[in-house]
C-alpha positions as CSV (number, residue, x, y, z in Angstrom):
1,M,169.0,64.0,110.4
2,R,171.4,66.4,109.5
3,L,173.7,65.4,112.0
4,K,173.6,61.8,110.6
5,L,174.5,62.8,107.0
6,I,177.2,65.4,108.3
7,S,178.9,62.8,110.0
8,L,179.0,60.3,107.2
9,L,180.4,62.4,104.8
10,L,183.1,63.7,107.6
11,A,183.9,60.1,108.3
12,V,183.9,59.1,104.3
13,A,186.7,62.0,104.1
14,G,188.6,61.7,107.1
15,F,189.1,57.4,105.9
16,A,190.0,58.8,102.3
17,G,192.3,61.4,103.2
18,A,194.3,58.7,105.4
19,Y,194.4,56.4,102.3
20,L,195.6,59.3,100.5
21,I,198.4,60.5,102.9
22,W,199.5,57.0,103.3
23,K,199.7,56.3,99.3
24,L,201.5,59.5,99.3
25,S,204.0,59.5,102.1
26,F,205.4,56.3,101.6
27,E,204.5,55.1,98.2
28,V,204.6,58.4,95.9
29,Y,207.2,60.4,98.0
30,P,208.7,58.3,100.8
31,P,211.4,58.9,103.1
32,M,214.6,60.3,102.2
33,A,218.2,59.7,103.9
34,S,221.0,61.9,104.3
35,D,222.7,59.8,102.0
36,G,220.4,61.1,99.0
37,A,218.5,57.3,99.2
38,Y,214.5,56.3,99.0
39,Y,213.1,54.5,101.7
40,P,209.8,53.1,100.1
41,Y,207.3,51.0,102.7
42,E,208.7,47.4,102.1
43,V,212.0,48.8,103.8
44,L,210.6,50.9,106.2
45,K,207.6,48.1,106.9
46,P,209.0,46.4,110.2
47,C,210.0,49.5,111.9
48,L,206.3,51.3,111.2
49,S,205.0,47.8,112.7
50,E,206.9,48.1,115.7
51,R,206.0,51.5,116.0
52,L,202.3,51.4,115.4
53,L,202.0,48.2,118.2
54,S,204.2,50.4,120.8
55,L,201.2,53.1,120.9
56,F,199.0,50.1,122.1
57,G,201.6,49.6,124.9
58,D,203.3,46.2,123.4
59,Q,206.7,45.8,125.3
60,N,208.8,44.3,122.7
61,A,207.8,46.3,120.4
62,M,208.8,49.0,122.3
63,M,211.8,47.9,122.6
64,N,212.3,46.7,119.3
65,W,211.2,50.4,118.2
66,Q,214.0,52.4,120.3
67,S,216.4,50.2,117.8
68,C,214.7,51.2,114.9
69,A,214.5,54.9,116.1
70,Q,218.3,55.0,116.4
71,S,219.1,53.6,113.1
72,L,216.6,56.1,111.5
73,K,217.9,58.4,113.5
74,H,221.9,57.6,112.0
75,Y,220.3,58.3,108.7
76,D,218.0,61.2,109.2
77,L,214.9,59.5,108.9
78,L,213.3,59.5,111.9
79,D,211.4,63.2,111.9
80,A,210.4,62.6,108.7
81,L,209.0,58.9,109.4
82,N,207.4,60.5,112.6
83,F,205.7,63.6,110.8
84,R,204.1,61.2,108.0
85,L,203.0,58.9,111.0
86,T,201.3,61.5,112.8
87,A,199.7,62.7,110.0
88,F,198.2,59.7,109.1
89,L,197.0,59.0,112.6
90,W,195.3,62.5,112.8
91,V,193.3,62.1,109.7
92,L,192.7,58.5,110.4
93,G,191.6,59.2,113.5
94,F,189.5,62.0,112.8
95,G,187.2,59.5,110.6
96,L,186.9,57.2,113.1
97,V,185.4,59.5,115.3
98,S,183.1,60.9,112.7
99,F,182.0,57.4,112.2
100,L,181.5,56.8,115.9
101,T,179.3,60.0,115.5
102,F,177.2,58.1,112.9
103,A,177.0,55.2,114.4
104,L,175.6,56.7,117.4
105,C,173.3,58.9,115.5
106,V,171.9,56.0,113.4
107,R,171.5,54.1,117.5
108,W,169.8,56.6,119.1
109,G,167.8,57.9,115.5
110,R,166.4,55.0,114.9
111,S,162.6,54.9,116.0
112,R,160.5,52.6,118.5
113,F,157.9,53.4,116.4
114,R,156.3,51.6,112.9
115,I,153.9,53.6,111.3
116,L,150.9,51.5,110.5
117,R,148.4,53.3,109.5
118,G,147.7,57.2,108.7
119,P,149.3,60.1,107.2
120,R,152.7,60.5,108.1
121,L,154.3,64.1,108.6
122,Y,157.7,64.8,106.6
123,K,160.0,67.4,107.5
124,G,162.7,69.2,106.1
125,R,164.8,68.0,102.7
126,E,162.8,64.9,103.1
127,A,159.6,66.4,102.8
128,L,160.5,68.4,99.5
129,R,161.6,64.9,98.2
130,K,158.0,63.3,98.9
131,L,156.0,66.3,98.2
132,G,157.3,66.7,94.5
133,K,157.5,62.9,93.7
134,A,153.9,63.7,94.8
135,C,153.6,66.7,92.7
136,R,155.4,65.4,89.9
137,K,152.8,62.3,89.7
138,E,149.9,64.6,89.4
139,C,151.6,66.6,87.1
140,R,151.9,64.1,84.6
141,R,148.4,63.2,84.5
142,F,147.3,66.5,85.0
143,G,149.6,68.9,83.2
144,T,151.8,71.4,85.3
145,G,150.4,74.6,87.3
146,L,152.0,77.2,89.3
147,A,155.3,76.6,91.2
148,L,154.8,76.5,95.0
149,L,158.5,76.1,95.3
150,P,161.0,76.0,92.6
151,S,161.5,72.3,92.9
152,V,157.4,72.0,93.4
153,S,154.8,72.5,91.3
154,L,151.1,72.2,91.6
155,S,149.2,70.4,88.9
156,R,146.5,72.1,87.0
157,D,144.1,70.2,88.5
158,R,145.4,71.0,92.2
159,E,144.8,74.4,91.1
160,T,141.2,74.1,91.2
161,L,140.5,72.6,93.8
162,H,140.5,75.7,96.1
163,H,143.1,76.5,98.9
164,L,142.5,77.4,102.6
165,I,144.7,78.9,104.6
166,W,144.6,78.9,108.0
167,G,147.3,81.1,110.6
168,S,146.8,82.8,113.6
169,V,148.1,86.9,113.4
170,G,151.5,87.1,112.3
171,G,151.9,83.4,111.5
172,G,153.0,83.6,107.7
173,K,149.4,83.8,106.2
174,T,150.0,86.5,104.4
175,Q,153.6,85.6,102.7
176,T,152.0,82.4,102.0
177,M,148.9,83.8,99.9
178,L,151.7,86.7,98.4
179,R,153.4,83.5,96.8
180,Y,150.4,82.2,95.2
181,I,149.2,85.9,94.1
182,L,152.9,86.8,92.2
183,E,153.1,83.3,90.7
184,A,149.8,83.8,89.3
185,Y,150.4,87.1,87.8
186,R,153.6,86.1,86.0
187,R,150.7,83.7,84.2
188,G,148.7,86.5,83.2
189,D,145.8,85.0,85.1
190,G,142.8,87.0,86.2
191,L,143.0,88.2,89.6
192,L,140.8,89.5,92.6
193,V,142.6,90.4,95.4
194,L,141.1,91.5,98.7
195,D,143.2,93.9,100.4
196,T,143.0,94.5,104.1
197,K,145.9,96.3,104.7
198,G,146.7,98.8,101.9
199,D,149.7,96.9,101.5
200,M,148.7,94.8,98.5
201,M,148.1,97.8,96.1
202,S,151.4,99.4,97.2
203,R,153.2,96.4,96.4
204,L,152.1,94.6,93.7
205,P,153.3,94.9,90.0
206,G,151.1,95.6,87.4
207,Y,148.6,98.3,86.6
208,P,146.1,97.9,89.3
209,L,141.9,97.8,89.1
210,L,140.9,99.7,92.3
211,I,137.8,99.6,93.7
212,A,137.8,101.4,97.0
213,P,135.1,104.2,97.8
214,H,137.7,105.9,100.6
215,D,140.4,106.2,97.7
216,K,140.7,108.4,94.8
217,R,142.0,106.3,92.4
218,S,139.1,104.0,92.6
219,L,137.0,102.9,89.4
220,V,133.1,103.5,90.3
221,W,131.0,100.7,90.9
222,D,128.5,100.1,87.8
223,V,126.1,98.6,90.3
224,A,123.3,98.9,87.8
225,A,125.4,96.5,85.2
226,D,125.1,93.8,88.2
227,C,122.2,94.5,89.8
228,R,119.6,93.3,86.9
229,T,117.2,91.2,88.4
230,R,114.7,91.5,91.3
231,Q,116.9,88.4,93.1
232,D,119.9,90.6,92.2
233,A,117.9,93.2,94.0
234,R,117.1,90.9,97.3
235,E,121.0,90.2,97.6
236,L,122.1,93.8,97.5
237,A,119.4,94.6,100.1
238,A,120.6,92.0,102.6
239,R,124.1,93.6,102.0
240,F,123.1,96.9,102.9
241,I,120.4,96.4,105.5
242,P,121.8,93.3,107.9
243,D,120.2,91.4,110.1
244,S,118.6,92.9,113.5
245,H,117.8,91.5,116.5
246,D,114.5,91.0,115.5
247,Q,114.6,90.0,112.3
248,M,110.8,91.3,111.4
249,W,112.2,95.2,111.2
250,S,115.1,94.3,108.8
251,N,113.1,91.9,106.8
252,A,110.6,94.4,106.3
253,A,113.4,97.5,105.5
254,R,114.8,95.4,103.0
255,E,111.1,95.1,100.6
256,I,111.0,98.7,100.8
257,F,115.2,98.8,99.7
258,V,113.8,95.8,96.8
259,A,111.1,97.9,95.6
260,C,113.4,101.1,95.5
261,L,116.1,98.9,93.2
262,V,113.5,97.4,90.9
263,Y,111.8,100.2,90.2
264,L,115.3,101.7,89.1
265,Q,115.6,98.2,87.1
266,A,112.1,98.9,84.9
267,T,112.6,102.8,84.5
268,K,115.9,103.0,83.8
269,K,117.6,99.8,82.6
270,Q,121.2,99.1,83.8
271,D,121.6,103.6,82.9
272,W,121.3,104.2,86.4
273,T,123.5,105.5,89.1
274,W,124.1,105.3,93.0
275,K,123.1,109.0,93.0
276,D,119.8,107.9,91.6
277,L,119.4,105.5,94.0
278,H,120.0,107.4,96.6
279,S,117.0,110.4,95.3
280,V,114.4,107.5,95.4
281,V,115.8,105.9,99.0
282,T,115.4,109.4,100.2
283,L,111.8,109.5,99.1
284,D,108.6,110.3,101.2
285,V,106.6,107.5,102.3
286,S,103.6,108.4,100.0
287,S,106.1,107.9,97.3
288,L,107.7,105.1,98.0
289,T,104.3,103.3,98.5
290,E,103.4,104.5,95.1
291,L,106.6,103.0,93.5
292,A,105.8,99.8,95.6
293,S,102.3,99.4,94.2
294,L,103.6,99.2,90.4
295,Y,107.0,97.7,90.8
296,H,107.1,95.6,94.4
297,P,103.7,95.1,96.0
298,D,105.1,93.1,98.0
299,A,106.5,95.7,100.2
300,L,103.3,97.4,100.9
301,R,102.1,96.2,103.6
302,N,105.4,97.4,105.0
303,L,104.5,100.9,104.2
304,S,100.8,100.9,105.5
305,P,99.3,102.3,107.2
306,P,101.4,105.2,106.9
307,D,100.8,106.6,110.4
308,S,100.9,103.4,112.2
309,R,103.9,102.7,115.0
310,T,104.9,99.6,112.8
311,T,105.5,101.5,109.5
312,Q,107.2,104.2,110.9
313,S,109.6,101.5,112.6
314,T,110.1,100.2,109.6
315,L,111.0,103.4,108.0
316,A,113.3,104.2,110.7
317,T,115.2,101.0,110.5
318,F,115.7,101.6,106.5
319,Q,116.3,105.1,106.2
320,A,119.1,104.0,109.2
321,H,121.0,102.2,107.0
322,M,120.8,104.4,103.7
323,S,123.3,106.6,104.9
324,V,125.3,104.1,103.3
325,V,124.0,104.8,99.9
326,A,124.6,108.4,100.1
327,V,128.4,107.7,101.1
328,F,128.7,105.8,97.5
329,A,126.6,108.6,95.6
330,E,129.6,111.1,96.8
331,A,132.3,108.7,96.7
332,W,130.9,106.9,93.4
333,S,129.8,110.0,91.1
334,Y,129.9,108.8,87.2
335,E,131.3,112.5,86.0
336,D,134.6,111.2,84.2
337,R,134.7,107.9,85.9
338,E,135.9,104.7,84.7
339,R,133.0,102.4,85.2
340,F,133.4,98.9,86.9
341,S,131.0,95.8,86.7
342,I,132.1,92.8,88.6
343,R,129.9,90.3,86.0
344,Q,131.6,91.6,83.3
345,W,135.0,91.5,84.5
346,L,134.7,87.5,85.2
347,H,133.9,86.7,82.0
348,N,137.1,89.0,80.9
349,P,139.4,89.6,83.4
350,P,143.0,91.4,81.6
351,S,146.2,89.9,82.3
352,F,148.5,91.8,84.7
353,R,145.8,93.9,85.8
354,P,144.8,92.6,89.3
355,L,141.6,93.5,90.6
356,I,142.2,94.9,94.5
357,L,139.1,95.1,96.7
358,Q,140.7,97.4,99.3
359,H,139.3,97.2,102.9
360,D,139.0,100.4,105.1
361,P,140.0,99.6,108.4
362,A,138.4,103.2,109.2
363,Y,135.1,102.6,107.7
364,P,135.2,98.8,108.2
365,D,131.0,98.6,108.4
366,L,130.7,100.6,105.1
367,S,133.5,98.0,103.8
368,R,131.8,95.1,104.5
369,V,128.4,96.5,102.5
370,W,130.4,96.8,99.5
371,V,133.1,94.2,99.3
372,G,130.3,91.5,100.6
373,S,127.8,93.0,97.8
374,M,130.7,92.6,95.5
375,V,132.2,89.2,96.4
376,S,128.0,88.1,96.3
377,F,126.8,89.1,93.3
378,L,130.4,87.6,91.7
379,A,129.5,84.3,93.8
380,S,126.3,84.1,91.8
381,A,127.7,84.8,88.3
382,V,129.9,81.9,89.0
383,G,126.9,79.6,89.3
384,S,125.1,81.1,86.1
385,P,124.9,79.4,82.9
386,S,126.0,82.1,81.3
387,L,129.7,81.3,82.4
388,Y,130.3,78.4,80.6
389,E,132.5,75.4,81.8
390,S,136.5,75.9,80.7
391,K,139.7,73.6,81.8
392,E,142.0,77.0,80.3
393,R,140.4,79.2,82.4
394,R,142.0,80.6,85.5
395,I,140.5,83.2,87.7
396,W,142.1,83.4,91.7
397,L,140.2,84.8,93.9
398,F,142.2,85.9,97.0
399,L,140.2,86.5,100.1
400,D,142.5,87.2,102.8
401,E,140.5,87.7,106.4
402,F,137.3,86.1,104.5
403,P,135.2,85.2,107.9
404,Q,135.1,89.2,108.4
405,L,132.4,89.4,105.2
406,H,129.2,88.9,106.2
407,P,128.0,85.7,105.2
408,I,127.7,85.3,101.5
409,R,124.5,83.1,100.3
410,H,126.4,81.8,97.1
411,F,129.4,81.3,98.0
412,S,128.8,77.5,98.5
413,S,128.0,77.2,95.2
414,L,131.1,78.6,94.0
415,I,133.4,76.2,95.5
416,E,131.1,73.5,94.0
417,L,130.7,75.0,90.6
418,G,134.2,77.1,90.3
419,R,136.2,73.9,89.9
420,S,134.7,73.3,86.4
421,K,134.8,76.6,85.3
422,G,137.9,77.7,86.5
423,V,137.5,80.0,89.6
424,I,139.7,79.2,92.0
425,A,139.3,80.3,95.7
426,V,142.1,81.1,98.0
427,L,141.1,81.9,101.4
428,G,142.5,83.0,104.2
429,V,141.3,82.3,108.0
430,Q,142.9,82.8,111.2
431,D,140.1,80.3,113.1
432,L,137.3,78.2,112.0
433,A,135.3,79.4,114.6
434,Q,135.3,82.5,113.1
435,L,133.1,80.5,109.6
436,R,131.2,78.7,111.9
437,A,130.2,81.8,113.8
438,T,129.6,83.3,109.8
439,Y,128.2,80.7,108.0
440,G,127.3,78.2,110.4
441,R,128.5,74.8,112.1
442,E,127.1,72.4,109.3
443,Q,127.7,74.7,106.3
444,A,131.4,75.9,107.8
445,G,132.3,72.4,108.4
446,A,131.6,71.2,105.4
447,W,134.0,73.5,103.4
448,P,137.5,71.9,104.8
449,G,136.2,69.1,102.9
450,M,135.4,70.6,100.0
451,I,138.9,72.5,99.6
452,G,141.2,70.5,98.5
453,T,144.8,71.8,99.4
454,K,145.1,73.3,103.0
455,V,148.1,75.4,104.5
456,I,148.7,75.7,108.3
457,T,150.9,78.2,109.1
458,R,151.5,79.1,113.0
459,I,148.4,78.8,114.7
460,N,148.5,80.0,118.8
461,L,148.2,77.2,121.4
462,S,144.1,77.7,121.8
463,E,141.4,75.8,120.5
464,S,141.7,76.1,117.0
465,A,145.5,74.5,117.3
466,R,144.0,71.9,118.7
467,E,141.4,71.6,115.8
468,A,144.1,71.6,113.3
469,S,145.7,69.0,114.7
470,L,142.5,67.1,114.8
471,L,142.0,68.0,111.1
472,I,145.5,66.5,110.2
473,G,144.4,63.2,111.4
474,E,145.8,60.8,113.6
475,Q,147.8,57.5,112.8
476,E,147.8,54.3,114.3
477,V,151.8,53.1,115.3
478,E,153.7,50.0,116.5
479,R,156.4,49.9,119.4
480,S,158.4,48.2,121.5
481,V,158.5,47.9,124.9
482,K,161.3,46.7,127.6
483,Q,160.3,44.7,130.6
484,V,163.0,44.1,133.6
485,S,161.9,42.1,136.2
486,R,164.5,41.1,139.0
487,S,163.5,37.9,141.1
488,R,165.8,36.4,143.7
489,G,168.3,38.1,142.5
490,N,168.2,37.3,138.5
491,V,167.3,39.7,136.3
492,S,165.3,39.1,133.1
493,T,164.4,41.5,130.3
494,T,161.3,40.8,128.1
495,T,160.3,42.3,124.7
496,S,156.5,43.2,123.8
497,V,155.0,45.2,121.0
498,Q,151.9,47.4,121.5
499,K,149.8,49.1,119.5
500,E,148.2,52.6,120.0
501,R,146.8,55.6,118.2
502,R,148.3,59.1,118.2
503,P,147.8,62.2,116.5
504,V,150.4,63.4,113.5
505,I,151.1,66.3,115.0
506,T,150.4,67.9,118.2
507,A,148.9,71.7,119.1
508,S,151.8,72.2,120.6
509,E,154.0,71.4,117.7
510,I,151.8,73.7,115.2
511,A,152.4,76.4,117.9
512,D,155.8,76.1,118.6
513,D,157.2,74.6,115.6
514,L,155.2,76.3,112.9
515,G,155.4,80.1,111.6
516,P,158.2,82.7,110.5
517,Q,161.6,81.6,110.6
518,K,165.0,82.6,110.1
519,R,165.0,81.5,106.0
520,G,161.3,81.7,105.8
521,V,157.8,80.8,106.7
522,R,157.7,77.5,107.9
523,V,154.0,75.7,107.0
524,L,152.2,72.8,106.7
525,L,151.0,71.5,103.9
526,M,148.3,68.9,103.3
527,G,145.7,67.5,100.8
528,I,148.3,66.4,98.0
529,G,148.1,62.4,98.8
530,R,147.6,61.3,101.7
531,D,150.7,62.9,104.2
532,V,151.4,66.0,105.5
533,Y,154.6,68.1,104.4
534,E,156.2,70.6,106.9
535,I,158.1,72.9,104.1
536,D,159.9,76.3,104.7
537,L,158.4,78.9,102.1
538,P,161.1,81.8,101.5
539,Y,160.2,85.0,102.5
540,I,159.1,87.6,99.6
541,S,159.9,91.0,99.7
542,L,158.5,93.6,97.3
543,P,159.2,97.0,96.8
544,E,157.0,100.0,97.1
545,L,155.3,100.9,93.5
546,R,152.3,103.2,94.5
547,P,151.1,104.6,97.6
548,G,149.1,102.3,99.6
549,T,145.7,104.8,99.9
550,V,145.1,107.9,98.1
551,P,142.2,109.7,100.4
552,A,139.4,110.8,98.3
553,Q,137.6,114.1,98.8
554,W,134.7,113.0,100.3
555,T,136.7,111.6,103.6
556,Y,138.4,115.2,104.5
557,E,136.4,118.1,105.9
558,G,135.9,121.4,104.5
559,P,138.5,123.2,103.3
560,Q,141.0,120.3,103.8
561,R,138.7,118.9,100.6
562,L,141.0,121.3,98.5
563,K,144.0,119.6,99.3
564,A,143.8,116.1,98.6
565,A,146.3,114.1,96.7
566,N,146.5,114.0,93.1
567,D,145.6,110.9,90.8
568,N,148.5,108.5,90.8
569,L,148.2,104.9,89.2
570,Q,151.3,104.7,87.4
571,P,153.9,102.8,89.2
572,M,156.9,104.5,91.2
573,L,159.2,102.0,88.9
574,T,159.3,102.3,85.4
575,P,157.7,99.1,83.5
576,E,161.4,97.7,82.8
577,Q,162.5,98.0,86.3
578,V,158.9,96.3,87.7
579,E,159.5,93.4,85.1
580,K,163.3,93.0,86.0
581,F,162.1,92.6,89.5
582,Y,159.0,90.5,89.3
583,G,161.3,88.1,86.4
584,L,158.3,88.4,84.4
585,H,157.8,86.8,81.1
586,Q,155.4,89.7,80.0
587,P,155.3,93.2,81.1
588,P,151.9,94.9,82.2
589,R,150.1,96.4,79.2
590,P,148.2,100.0,79.5
591,I,145.0,100.3,79.7
592,R,143.4,99.9,76.2
593,G,141.7,102.5,74.4
594,S,138.3,100.9,74.7
595,E,138.2,101.1,78.6
596,K,139.5,104.3,78.5
597,S,136.5,105.8,76.8
598,D,133.9,103.5,77.6
599,G,134.9,102.2,80.9
600,Y,136.6,99.3,82.1
601,C,134.4,96.0,81.1
602,N,131.3,98.2,79.8
603,G,130.6,96.7,76.1
604,Y,133.3,94.1,75.9
605,D,133.5,92.0,73.3
606,D,132.2,88.4,73.3
607,D,134.2,87.4,70.4
608,E,137.3,88.3,72.7
609,D,136.2,86.0,75.5
610,S,135.6,83.4,73.3
611,E,138.8,83.6,71.8
612,R,140.4,83.6,75.3
613,D,138.6,80.7,77.0
614,E,139.2,78.3,74.2
């Protein structure tokens, strides 16, 4: 395609140049003889005709040209004429060669296939043109949303259909997701970002709200504000005590944990802490039995008789998982720390302050517990009637490596109900098989159909690449087949038309053609219309604004706790530099006074929330 366009442009330039040289050489500035007289084209026409014919081997023209050459030489015109004629022929020849190249490109580039049905795959500039046209059509109907590229903007309705970014390690998922994050940040939308490597905390602009028990800068998760009902307690218990090989033991241990939570909910309302929870879960069996009888009788059968082997095994399972509560009680102490509630954040996310949930590779099980619990509470809050529908609200959940989290029971409800409430999920996955292993074949199989926009980066050649090819689909094509037959020295050629089905893109093309390229990340974009677009997303390079991780004191041993790094939430660049680098319309705002004194999202104003969503 590019060679065809270039050769056509060169051919046009060659023919135009030849015409210009002819006009200048023989009409505007004709050759001048030694006596000062000019000899225009009308005078030189017979000699020029003989010269051109002699180049093709005409004998009479050669003889006539010799006579012309002698006359021209006598008047000192031969050199000037040869120079002009040579320049004209070289430029004309260049144009002819370029045109021949263009003709060959047209002939060889003519597809033997004609697509009858199914999606089409567009590449390069044609992909940008077709994609821009499809997006503009949606934007005229629903309004303009985020800019995926300078020339391509998603519609407001397209934003709320959720997004799936699918690719192998090193395939460009993070770069693709970062483009979404920065565009949503520039607009002042609410952002929740799952940070699996620490790079989001170190490089995202603004003043992030960090939740990470292993980081000294972390806010304290106000679990009492999020875990308010018996069902919330069951959700939290499912996170803290995962399924065991024999689910009888894990289910029994969860009931005891629920009894502890319900006791705190009943006696301290929303004013209990992780330290309070730790003091309750470490009670002896008689005390646990007493509070269970008063607040959660369903747990009694798992605590009596106290000396039985079954009860002791249940308690052993329960206590084995309570070490996580002990860590949170130490990491998230409430003295002079800002509290955070995920439910209240959902109702009033601050602009230009992305919420970062940082996963710690050194403590993967610990991270899965609290991240999964927080996202689970968020998903259930989205389904609550207290979060009313809104066409203006935009809250983005950027969940990279999403299958690594434990199953989130209400996440399907978030996908279904989030659209009408302006809550948008952007999921990053390496393999759909991971989703099936985590959520089951039926539920995970339904999600690609529920998610409106899918971005596929490079997927290593595997079953996952073949699955991606099947997801994109097939097309029915018609192709011409020539058959040559020989009979008794005669050769006959017949042409027949055959129909066949073929994949829009093969698994090997997904593995070889996509991913990081010289100028950007090459991805497949599908869901906007019926076609598939192969486009390049330019690379995004962000400066390091702050340390990715500042270890909390509890992560150090003995005397090393005294050497813990000081808290430094302020960016290494000034706000003016941040604004200039990211091209922001509005600089990140400082922490509000109410947030400093009362803790973030504690006691926010409902009127302010209403004004924001109107």
